[in-house]
C-alpha positions in Angstrom: 16.6 18.6 4.5 18.7 15.8 6.0 21.0 13.4 4.0 22.6 10.1 4.5 24.5 8.1 2.0 22.3 7.8 -1.3 19.2 9.3 0.4 17.9 12.8 1.3 15.0 13.4 3.4 12.9 16.4 3.4 9.5 17.7 5.0 6.9 19.6 3.4 4.2 22.2 4.4 1.7 19.7 3.2 2.7 17.3 5.9 4.6 14.8 3.9 8.1 13.5 4.7 9.8 12.1 1.6 13.0 10.3 0.9 14.7 11.0 -2.3 17.2 9.0 -4.1 20.2 11.4 -4.0 21.5 10.5 -7.5 18.3 10.8 -9.4 15.9 12.8 -7.2 13.2 10.3 -7.5 10.8 9.9 -4.5 11.7 6.5 -2.9 9.6 6.8 0.2 6.6 9.2 1.2 4.7 9.3 4.5 1.8 11.7 5.1 2.1 12.9 8.9 -1.1 15.0 8.6 -3.1 12.5 10.6 -3.7 11.2 14.2 -1.4 9.0 15.8 -1.3 6.5 18.7 1.5 7.6 21.0 3.7 5.8 23.8 2.4 8.2 26.4 -1.2 8.2 25.7 -1.6 11.8 24.7 -3.5 12.6 21.7 -1.3 13.6 18.9 -1.9 14.8 15.4 0.9 15.6 12.7 0.8 18.7 10.6 3.2 20.8 8.5 6.9 19.9 8.4 8.9 23.1 8.5 12.1 24.4 10.0 14.7 21.9 11.2 15.5 18.7 9.2 14.9 15.1 10.4 17.5 13.6 12.9 19.2 10.4 12.1 20.9 8.3 14.7 21.5 4.7 15.3 19.1 3.7 12.5 16.3 5.8 13.6 14.9 8.9 11.9 13.1 11.4 14.0 11.1 14.3 12.9 8.6 16.6 14.5 5.4 17.5 12.7 3.2 20.3 13.2 3.9 24.0 12.7 1.1 26.6 13.2 3.2 29.7 12.5 2.3 31.7 9.5 -0.9 29.6 9.0 0.7 26.2 8.5 -0.9 23.1 9.6 -0.7 22.7 13.4 0.3 19.6 15.2 2.0 18.3 18.1 3.8 14.7 17.3 7.5 13.6 17.3 7.7 10.7 15.1 10.3 7.9 15.1 10.8 5.6 12.1 13.0 2.5 11.7 13.8 0.0 9.0 12.1 -2.7 11.1 
């Protein structure tokens, strides 16, 4: 889990990255990472389970890796970057 002022981000084993209102707990953003992605380097990428470390937030960007095959979770190989733009 990662938190900034007013928002908490949490990934889940089902491949979803969600943002929660830190006061009410309401889901305010949800992205399904369990899919194929176009990448900047052209390498085929697919998201999967989110487990382990939380997202990293720096300079208005949120970074998270998606895909954990340990213990039978959904494998994947993608590092995702999100911005407000």
